[in-house]
C-alpha positions as CSV (number, residue, x, y, z in Angstrom):
1,M,-12.2,3.9,-13.4
2,K,-14.1,0.8,-15.1
3,F,-15.6,-2.6,-14.3
4,C,-14.4,-5.7,-15.8
5,H,-17.7,-7.9,-15.5
6,L,-17.6,-11.6,-16.6
7,P,-20.3,-12.2,-18.9
8,L,-23.1,-14.5,-17.3
9,L,-23.3,-17.2,-19.5
10,F,-19.3,-17.7,-19.0
11,L,-19.6,-16.9,-14.7
12,I,-22.4,-20.0,-15.1
13,C,-19.9,-22.1,-17.0
14,I,-17.3,-21.6,-14.5
15,I,-19.5,-22.5,-11.3
16,S,-20.8,-25.7,-13.3
17,C,-17.3,-26.7,-14.5
18,N,-15.2,-25.9,-11.3
19,N,-15.5,-28.8,-8.8
20,D,-14.7,-26.5,-5.8
21,N,-17.0,-23.7,-7.0
22,N,-14.4,-21.3,-6.3
23,V,-15.3,-18.2,-8.8
24,L,-13.4,-14.9,-9.7
25,Q,-16.8,-12.7,-10.2
26,E,-15.2,-9.4,-10.7
27,I,-12.2,-7.2,-11.4
28,K,-11.2,-3.5,-11.0
29,L,-8.3,-1.6,-12.0
30,L,-7.3,1.1,-9.4
31,A,-5.3,2.9,-12.2
32,D,-4.7,6.1,-10.1
33,Y,-3.8,4.4,-6.8
34,P,-0.6,2.9,-6.0
35,S,0.5,0.0,-4.6
36,A,-2.4,-1.4,-2.5
37,S,-1.2,-3.3,0.3
38,G,-4.1,-3.5,2.7
39,I,-7.7,-3.8,2.9
40,E,-10.3,-4.0,5.2
41,Y,-14.2,-3.9,4.8
42,S,-17.2,-2.8,7.1
43,N,-20.6,-1.0,6.8
44,K,-20.7,-1.9,3.3
45,Q,-17.3,0.3,2.9
46,Y,-13.9,-0.8,1.4
47,Y,-10.5,1.1,3.1
48,I,-7.5,0.5,1.3
49,I,-3.9,1.4,2.0
50,G,-1.0,1.6,-0.1
51,D,2.5,0.8,0.9
52,D,3.7,4.2,-1.0
53,A,0.5,5.8,-1.1
54,N,-0.1,9.4,0.2
55,N,-3.9,8.7,1.5
56,L,-6.1,6.1,2.6
57,L,-8.8,4.8,0.0
58,I,-12.5,4.5,0.6
59,L,-14.4,2.8,-1.9
60,D,-18.5,1.7,-1.8
61,S,-19.6,-2.2,-1.9
62,N,-19.6,-1.9,-5.8
63,L,-15.7,-0.7,-5.7
64,N,-16.7,3.0,-6.5
65,S,-14.0,5.4,-5.1
66,I,-16.4,7.7,-2.2
67,D,-13.9,9.2,0.0
68,S,-10.2,9.5,0.7
69,L,-8.5,10.5,3.7
70,S,-4.6,12.2,3.2
71,L,-2.2,10.7,5.5
72,Y,1.1,12.4,4.1
73,S,1.4,15.6,1.6
74,F,4.3,14.8,-0.5
75,A,4.0,16.0,-4.1
76,E,4.3,12.9,-5.9
77,K,1.8,10.1,-6.6
78,R,4.0,7.7,-4.8
79,I,6.3,8.1,-2.1
80,S,10.2,7.3,-2.0
81,K,11.0,4.2,-1.4
82,K,13.8,5.5,0.8
83,I,11.4,7.3,3.2
84,K,8.0,5.5,2.9
85,A,6.1,4.2,5.7
86,D,5.5,1.1,4.0
87,L,1.9,0.8,5.5
88,E,1.0,-3.2,5.0
89,A,-1.4,-4.2,7.5
90,I,-5.0,-2.6,8.4
91,L,-7.7,-4.0,10.8
92,F,-10.6,-2.7,12.7
93,T,-9.8,-2.5,16.4
94,R,-12.5,-3.6,19.1
95,K,-13.1,0.1,19.5
96,N,-14.1,0.2,15.4
97,K,-10.9,2.4,15.0
98,L,-8.9,1.6,11.8
99,L,-5.3,0.6,12.6
100,L,-2.7,0.9,9.8
101,I,0.6,-0.6,10.7
102,G,4.0,0.0,8.8
103,S,5.9,-2.8,7.7
104,G,9.2,-2.2,10.2
105,S,11.5,-3.4,7.5
106,L,13.6,0.1,7.6
107,S,13.7,1.8,10.8
108,P,13.1,4.8,11.4
109,Y,10.6,5.5,8.6
110,R,8.4,2.3,8.7
111,N,7.9,1.6,12.3
112,I,4.7,4.1,12.5
113,A,1.3,2.9,13.0
114,W,-2.0,5.3,12.3
115,L,-5.1,5.2,14.2
116,I,-8.0,6.7,12.5
117,D,-11.7,7.2,13.2
118,P,-13.5,6.3,10.1
119,L,-16.8,8.4,11.6
120,T,-15.0,11.4,12.5
121,K,-11.7,11.0,10.7
122,Q,-9.5,11.9,13.3
123,K,-6.2,10.6,13.0
124,D,-3.2,9.9,15.7
125,T,0.3,8.3,14.7
126,T,2.3,6.1,17.0
127,R,5.5,4.4,16.8
128,L,6.0,0.8,17.2
129,D,9.8,0.8,17.9
130,T,9.6,-0.9,21.3
131,F,7.4,-3.7,20.0
132,Y,9.3,-4.5,17.0
133,Q,12.3,-4.7,18.8
134,R,10.5,-7.3,21.1
135,L,9.7,-9.2,17.9
136,Q,13.3,-10.1,17.4
137,L,13.3,-11.9,20.5
138,Y,10.8,-14.4,19.6
139,G,12.7,-15.7,16.5
140,I,11.9,-12.9,13.9
141,K,15.4,-12.2,12.7
142,E,14.0,-9.9,9.7
143,I,10.9,-7.5,10.7
144,N,8.5,-6.9,7.8
145,I,4.9,-7.1,8.9
146,E,2.7,-7.2,6.0
147,G,-1.2,-8.5,7.4
148,A,-3.1,-8.2,10.7
149,C,-6.7,-9.1,11.9
150,S,-8.7,-9.0,14.9
151,I,-10.1,-12.7,16.7
152,P,-12.0,-12.5,19.9
153,G,-9.2,-11.5,22.5
154,S,-6.4,-10.8,20.3
155,I,-4.9,-9.2,17.1
156,I,-2.6,-11.5,14.9
157,I,0.0,-9.9,12.9
158,S,2.1,-11.9,10.0
159,N,5.4,-11.6,9.4
160,R,6.8,-12.2,5.8
161,G,10.1,-13.9,5.3
162,S,12.4,-13.7,2.3
163,K,14.8,-16.1,0.5
164,G,17.4,-14.7,2.7
165,F,15.3,-15.5,5.8
166,P,12.7,-18.3,4.6
167,K,10.1,-17.9,7.6
168,N,6.9,-16.9,7.8
169,H,5.5,-16.1,11.3
170,L,2.2,-15.5,13.0
171,V,2.5,-13.1,15.9
172,F,-0.5,-13.2,18.6
173,T,-0.5,-10.2,20.8
174,S,-3.2,-7.9,23.1
175,N,-6.1,-5.8,21.4
176,S,-4.4,-2.6,22.2
177,F,-0.5,-3.9,22.1
178,W,0.5,-0.6,20.7
179,E,-0.4,1.1,23.9
180,K,2.0,-1.0,26.0
181,Q,4.1,-2.1,23.7
182,E,6.9,-3.7,26.7
183,L,4.2,-5.2,28.3
184,S,1.9,-6.6,25.7
185,P,1.8,-10.6,25.3
186,V,3.4,-12.1,22.5
187,T,3.5,-15.5,21.3
188,S,5.3,-16.1,17.8
189,I,4.4,-19.2,15.5
190,M,6.1,-20.1,12.4
191,I,3.5,-20.7,9.5
192,G,3.9,-22.5,6.3
193,T,6.8,-24.5,4.3
194,N,8.5,-23.5,1.3
195,T,7.5,-25.7,-1.8
196,D,8.8,-23.7,-4.5
197,S,12.6,-24.3,-5.1
198,T,13.5,-21.2,-7.0
199,V,11.1,-18.6,-5.0
200,F,9.9,-17.9,-1.3
201,N,6.6,-18.4,-0.4
202,G,5.6,-15.2,1.5
203,V,2.3,-14.2,3.6
204,S,1.3,-11.1,2.6
205,G,-2.1,-10.3,4.2
206,M,-5.0,-12.1,6.4
207,A,-8.6,-11.9,7.1
208,Y,-10.6,-13.5,10.1
209,A,-13.7,-15.5,9.3
210,S,-15.3,-15.4,12.6
211,K,-18.5,-17.8,12.0
212,S,-16.2,-20.6,11.0
213,D,-13.2,-19.5,13.1
214,Q,-10.7,-19.6,10.0
215,L,-7.6,-17.2,9.1
216,I,-7.6,-16.6,5.5
217,L,-4.2,-15.7,4.4
218,T,-2.7,-14.4,0.7
219,V,0.2,-15.8,0.1
220,S,2.8,-14.8,-3.1
221,T,6.2,-15.7,-4.5
222,E,8.5,-13.0,-5.2
223,D,12.1,-13.6,-6.0
224,T,13.7,-11.5,-3.2
225,R,16.7,-12.1,-0.8
226,N,15.8,-9.4,1.9
227,N,12.7,-7.6,3.6
228,I,13.2,-4.4,1.7
229,D,13.6,-4.9,-2.0
230,D,10.9,-6.1,-4.7
231,G,11.6,-9.0,-6.7
232,A,9.9,-11.0,-9.9
233,I,6.2,-11.9,-9.1
234,G,5.7,-15.3,-9.1
235,K,2.1,-17.0,-8.2
236,S,-0.4,-15.9,-5.6
237,Y,-2.6,-18.4,-3.2
238,L,-4.8,-18.2,-0.7
239,W,-4.0,-20.4,2.7
240,L,-7.1,-21.2,4.9
241,I,-6.2,-22.2,8.8
242,K,-9.0,-23.8,10.6
243,S,-9.8,-23.4,14.5
244,I,-7.0,-20.7,14.5
245,S,-8.5,-19.6,17.8
246,S,-7.0,-22.7,19.7
247,K,-3.7,-22.9,17.8
248,K,-2.2,-19.3,19.3
249,N,0.1,-21.7,21.4
250,W,1.3,-24.0,18.6
251,K,4.8,-23.8,17.8
252,A,4.4,-24.2,14.1
253,I,1.1,-24.3,11.7
254,N,0.5,-25.3,8.2
255,P,-2.4,-24.7,6.2
256,N,-5.3,-26.8,6.1
257,R,-6.2,-25.7,2.6
258,V,-3.9,-24.1,-0.2
259,I,-5.8,-22.5,-3.3
260,D,-3.9,-21.7,-6.2
261,L,-5.4,-18.6,-7.7
262,E,-4.6,-19.1,-11.2
263,K,-6.4,-22.4,-11.2
264,I,-9.6,-20.2,-10.3
265,D,-8.9,-18.0,-13.0
266,P,-5.8,-17.2,-15.4
267,R,-6.3,-13.7,-14.9
268,F,-4.4,-14.1,-11.8
269,K,-1.1,-14.8,-13.3
270,G,1.5,-12.3,-12.7
271,Q,-0.6,-10.8,-9.9
272,K,1.0,-10.0,-6.7
273,I,-1.8,-10.5,-4.1
274,E,-0.9,-8.3,-1.1
275,S,-4.1,-8.5,1.3
276,V,-7.7,-10.2,1.6
277,C,-10.9,-9.0,3.4
278,I,-14.4,-10.9,4.2
279,T,-17.5,-9.1,2.7
280,K,-19.9,-12.0,3.6
281,E,-19.6,-15.6,5.4
282,T,-22.5,-17.9,4.6
283,K,-22.7,-22.0,5.5
284,N,-21.1,-22.8,2.5
285,F,-18.9,-19.8,1.0
286,L,-16.8,-17.1,1.9
287,Y,-17.3,-13.8,-0.4
288,L,-13.6,-12.4,-0.4
289,T,-12.0,-9.1,-2.2
290,L,-8.1,-9.2,-2.8
291,V,-6.0,-6.5,-3.9
292,A,-2.8,-6.6,-6.0
293,D,0.1,-4.4,-6.2
294,N,2.2,-5.3,-9.3
295,D,4.8,-2.5,-8.9
296,N,3.8,-0.3,-11.5
297,G,2.0,2.5,-9.9
298,S,-1.8,1.0,-10.1
299,S,-3.7,-1.5,-8.0
300,T,-6.2,-4.2,-8.9
301,L,-9.4,-5.4,-6.8
302,F,-10.5,-9.1,-7.4
303,K,-13.8,-10.3,-6.0
304,V,-13.7,-13.9,-5.2
305,V,-16.3,-16.6,-3.8
306,V,-14.5,-19.5,-2.3
307,E,-16.6,-22.7,-1.2
308,K,-15.6,-23.9,2.3
309,D,-14.8,-27.6,2.8
């Protein structure tokens, strides 16, 4: 695996010429890890899941592979689409365990969740059938969980729509919703509007910026009419929502800010951004790492600095 660094002079030029001071710092190809769909960061380590990968990948802060944790024992590099768990969302729980969530888009295979202790590497699985069935009572006709993050007192889960069901939803629920699925509180909020007449703008991942109480979402356009099939890759964006903790009882939310990633750097063209994590938050900047899955058996990481407005 090789790093692709921006030359220093070119980086300085970008910083001086970009009024928003949004900068692509680094790109790395994970040629041997397929279909990255979720990313988390803690204690200077990245944790990456792929929707058809056999293992959880662990990188250091410089994006070097340092470990992996086996989840499945399929001989193939990529698990068949017909039976894959479609792990799409990853977050740290309040007990500092990793929660990996299947999309729920194809029962029973994708109604699974993993709970992993990153220190002891103990792994447990649970089924989310009851919780996913409840979501349909809250206006979510097609279950397709794509992202999740923890905020104070709650977990937020994103459900991606499609051209056949052109609605994204944020679901607010309890910090341990998988333990009491029939009783955990659920609030469903529509998020975003479709501004593209040819493809649907679907939420693909999220992270929470605790210092500024902002929700950072990755959004990608994909020409698909249902919650199972892949489609032609379009553009990818960042959506930023301010004061998210105070909005969980809203009926609908639009992003306060939309960032076209191709305008940060043209190398985002053709990249289907699947998720985001925050490595550092300062007064003026968010330091983000994004993952892309381009349906070709590899994955790509992007380190980005976004200026706060």
